[in-house]
N, C-alpha and C positions, 0 to 999 in steps of 0.2 A: 932691598928696596921695599918699603911698606906700601901696601895698597889699601885703600878704603873701598867699601862696597859702593857701587854706583847705582843710583835709582833714577831712572829717566821717566818723567811724567809722560802720559799719553799725548798731551797737547804738544810736547816738544817733539816727539816722534812724528806726529802729524805735520808739524811745521817743516821738519826736515824732509819728509816725504813729499809735501806740496812743492817745495823748491826743486827737489830732484825731478818730480813729475814735470814741472814747467821746463826745466832744462831738457828733459827727454822729449817733450812735445816739440821742441825746436829742432829735433833730429839728431841730438847729441847724446845718444844712449850711453856710450862709454864714459862720457864726461859726467853725466848724472850719477852713474855708479861710483866714479872716483870722488865726486863731491860728497855723497852720503858716507862712503867708507872713510874719507878724510875727517869728517866731523866726528864719527864714532871713535876713530883712532885718537883724535884730539881729546875727547872726553875721557878716554882710558888714561891718557897722560895726566889729566887733571887729578886723577885719583891718588897720585903720589902723596903720601901722608907727610913727607918731609917739607912740603910747601904749604904756605898759608897765602891766601889771596886777599886783596884789598876789598873793602866794602864799596858798593856802588856809589858813584858820585851823584846819581839821580836821587834827589831827596826822598821821594816816595819809597823807592826800593831800599834805600839806606835805613829808613825808619824801621822797616820790617827785619832788617839784618841780612838782606840778600847781598851776595857778592857777584861782581860782574867781571867778565874777561872778554876781550874782543877776539873774534875769529876772522882772520884774514881781512881785518879793518872794515869789513862790510857788514858783519853780523855780530851780535852780542849774545853771549851765553850768561844767563842769570841762574845762580844756584845758591844753595845753603850748604855749608860744610860743617862737619863735626869731626871728632877724632877718628870715628870709625865708619862714617858714611858721607856720601856726597849726593845731594838731591838736586838734579837738574830741573829747574822750574820753568824756564823760558828760553826759547831760541828765537830771536827776532832781528830784523834789520836794525843796524845801529842808528839809522836816521829816525827811528820811532822812539828812541830814548832821548829825552830832553834834559841835558845836563845843566 
């Protein structure tokens, strides 16, 4: 199974940390840890070079060449992919993307 290098932008890591912190602030410490671990595990699965993903349906992101994939129907991961690397550019709530 071929893997590409994964590059996660700092803004993406901050977004994930903010959401996990919010969950933790509600008293759900283990849930926050599971949330963050689940996202990073999902990103590792995206690095499989045998898969190609569709371009975003959002016109602004499609124009740039970004690819989008939903995470648990509530969040969207926006990234650029090439043969040898995957650059994760955005992690945002799906309701913030206007299709």
